[in-house]
N, C-alpha and C positions, 0 to 999 in steps of 0.2 A: 821551554818544555816543562810541563808540570808532572812531578813524580808523585803518585799516590802511594802512601804507605798504609798497609792494611792492619798493622799492629794495633793502633788505637781503636779501630773499628771492631776488631776481633775481641779486644779486651772489654769494650763496652757491651758487645753482644753477650760475652761470657758472664759479665756481671748481671745483665738483665735476666739471662736464663737462670742463674743461681738464685736471684731474688724471686723469680717466678716460682721455681721449685720449692724454695723455702716457704713462700706464701701458701702453696698447695699443701705442703706438709703440715703447716700450722693449722690450716682449716681441717685437714684430715684428722689431726690429733684432737682438735677441739670437738669435732663432730660426735664421736661416741660418748664423750663426757657430757655434752649438751643433751644428747638423746637420753642418756641415763637419768639426768636430772629432770628432764621433761617427763619421762616415764614415772619417776618417783612422785612428781607433782600430780600425775594423773591417777595414781592409785587411790581407791576409795579411802576416806578417812573414817576411822572407827570412833564413834562417840562413847566416851567412858561411861560405864554403868556403876552407879553408886554401890560401894561395898564389894566390888569385884576386883580380884587380883589377877595380874596378867603375867604369862610365862612364855618364853621363846625357846626353852631348852627341851621341851617335850615331856611326856608323862613318865612316871615311875610305876612299874608294874610289880605287884607282889602276889604271892599265893594266899588264897583264903583258907579257912579251916577245912574246906572240902577238896582242896587241891586244884582249884581253878585260878587262873591269873586274872587280876582285876586292877583297876587304878588305885594307887595308894599314895600318890603325891605328884609333884611337878618340879621341874628344874628350870633355872634361868629366869627368876622373877625380874620384871622390869617395872619402872615407876609409872609408866603410862602405856596404853596400847600402841603398837607399831603396825604399819601397813605393809611391811615387806616380809615375805616368808610366812611360816606357820606361827600363829598366835593362839594361845589357849587362855580362856578366861574362866575363873573359878570363883564362885561366891557361896560362902557358907551362910545359911539363913540364921536369924537370931536365936532359933531354938537349938542351934549347935548340932543338929542332926540331919537336916535336909540341905540340899545343895542345888545350884544351877551351874552347868558346865557348858561352855561354848568353844567353838573352834572357828578360826578364820584363816584363809590363805590369800596373801597379797591384798588384805583389806576386805575380802569378800567372805560373807558368812558361809560356812560349810554345814555346821550342825549346832543344835541346841538340845541339851539333855537336862532332865530333872531326876532326882533320886534321893537316896539317903545313905548314911554311913552305918556300918556295922560296928561291933564292939572293938574291932581292930583299927577302925578309922579308914576302912576300905570303902570304895564307892560302889553302890548298887543302883542300877538305873531303873526308873519306873516309866519314864516317857522320853521319847527322842523325836526330833524333827530333822530331816536332812534337806538341804537347799540346793537349787541349781545355781549357775553362775550369775543369775540376775536376782537371786535372793528369794525366788518362789519355792514353796514347799514341794519336794519331790516324793517324800515318803514320811510316814508316821509309824512309830513303833511304841507299843505298850507292853510292859513287862510286869507280870504278876507272879507271886511266889506262894507255894504250898509247902509249909514246913513239915506237915504230917507225911505227905508223900515225897518230900524232898525233891521237888521238881519246879522248874520255872516254865511259865507259859508266855511265849512271845507272839504278839499279834502284829503283823506288818501290813500296812496299807500303802499301795502305790498310788500316787496322786497325779492327776493331770495338772501341770503347773499353770496352764492357761485358765482353766475353769475351777480348779480346786476340788473337782469331783474325784471320788475313789474309783480307780479303774481296775484294781486287783487287790484282793485281800488274802492273807495266808496266816495260819496259826500253827505254831510248832512248840513241842514240849521238849525240855532238856533237863536231865537229872542234875541235881546239885553236884554230885560226884562224877568226875569224868570217867568214861569207860577205860578199862586197863589198856595200856599201850605196850607194844613189843619193846623190849629193852633197847633195841638199836634205833627206834623211831624217836624223833624229837617232838615233844609235846608242845602244841601251839597254844594251849590254854583257851580261856574264854573270859572276856572282861565283863560279861553281863551277869551270869550266875544267879544264885538265889539268896534270899535272906529273910528269914524270920517273919516279921509282921508287915511286910511291904512298906515299912517306914511310916505307917499310920498309927 
């Protein structure tokens, strides 16, 4: 009479199940890491622009002489453009007064601005383009300044990204000095503002 003992079979099955679970866990652990690396590789790569410096820490806002907030610098300079998160590009032209300012999110262009610096080194915009997720222009803005009237005129054109045609245009005037705010309200400022001779 043959006696079958189940202990070795049970042990073998247990080892097989443990190995199977360990393998599934290993694959599950590697999956997100591989997905993250793949996503990183698929981000658009930014071609460096000669003379441009790059920042990942965001802008520094300062008040101008009229009491409006505007760009005064940047945090987190990096040696080369990166494709993950927010990236700011800033290039000062050889004349030391005019600039080019760009932003990207995850390697995709968001906006490009041109302008000039005032005596405090604060940025005043003259032109801006805003892009969609495919890099097509969505809007164009032009800023002009009247120092006599102390007002800025902003012209905004909404663009059809497929045809490049202007579908809507609007013009607005803003005084250099912000209107008075109630003491308990938080002032949000304006980074466009006015300046002197339009940088020309």
